[in-house]
C-alpha positions in Angstrom: 16.3 36.6 -50.6 16.4 36.7 -46.9 13.2 36.8 -44.8 13.7 40.4 -43.6 14.4 41.6 -47.1 11.3 39.8 -48.5 9.1 41.4 -45.9 10.6 44.8 -46.6 9.9 44.5 -50.3 6.4 43.2 -49.7 5.7 46.1 -47.4 7.0 48.6 -50.0 4.8 47.0 -52.6 1.8 47.2 -50.3 2.5 50.9 -49.6 2.8 51.6 -53.4 -0.5 49.9 -54.1 -2.2 51.8 -51.3 -0.9 55.1 -52.6 -1.9 54.1 -56.2 -5.4 53.3 -55.0 -5.7 56.6 -53.2 -4.5 58.4 -56.3 -7.2 56.7 -58.5 -10.0 58.1 -56.3 -12.2 60.5 -58.2 -12.5 62.9 -55.3 -8.7 63.2 -55.1 -8.5 64.9 -58.5 -11.9 66.8 -58.7 -13.0 67.2 -55.1 -16.3 65.5 -55.9 -16.8 61.8 -55.3 -18.6 60.0 -58.1 -19.1 56.3 -58.9 -16.9 54.9 -61.7 -17.0 51.3 -62.8 -13.5 51.4 -64.3 -11.9 52.9 -61.1 -13.9 50.4 -58.9 -12.7 47.4 -61.0 -9.0 48.7 -60.9 -9.2 49.3 -57.1 -10.7 45.8 -56.6 -7.9 44.2 -58.6 -5.4 46.1 -56.6 -7.1 45.0 -53.4 -6.9 41.4 -54.6 -3.1 41.8 -55.2 -2.7 43.3 -51.7 -4.7 40.6 -50.1 -2.7 37.9 -51.8 0.6 39.5 -50.7 -0.6 39.8 -47.2 -1.9 36.2 -47.1 1.3 34.8 -48.6 3.9 36.9 -46.8 2.5 37.8 -43.5 0.2 34.9 -42.8 3.0 32.4 -43.6 1.1 30.7 -46.4 4.2 30.9 -48.6 5.6 27.9 -46.7 2.3 26.0 -46.6 1.3 23.0 -48.6 0.2 23.5 -52.2 -3.4 22.7 -51.4 -3.6 25.5 -48.8 -2.0 28.0 -51.3 -4.6 27.0 -53.9 -7.4 27.2 -51.4 -6.5 30.7 -50.3 -6.2 31.8 -53.9 -9.5 30.3 -54.8 -11.2 31.9 -51.7 -9.7 35.3 -52.7 -10.9 34.9 -56.3 -14.4 34.0 -55.2 -14.5 36.9 -52.7 -13.3 39.5 -55.2 -15.7 38.2 -57.9 -18.6 38.2 -55.5 -17.9 41.8 -54.4 -17.6 42.9 -58.1 -20.9 41.1 -59.1 -22.7 42.7 -56.2 -21.3 46.1 -57.2 -22.3 45.8 -60.8 -25.8 44.5 -60.2 
């Protein structure tokens, strides 16, 4: 796939994930915001996917050495896990 086409599809995926995250918000359906562990976990997972797409496609990591790809994936995993642990504790 060409570079422009890849960026376009990535952008469309990011927009779909953003709309999906917004749709999952409890206040969207009921008008009242309330904490939900399941929704929070799903939104964090979607945020991880978005972050990985942004890092790979828009920060040029897709053409980087394998060690850098692994390091960014590991960093993202630690970050999302830490946020989730802080939220659950």
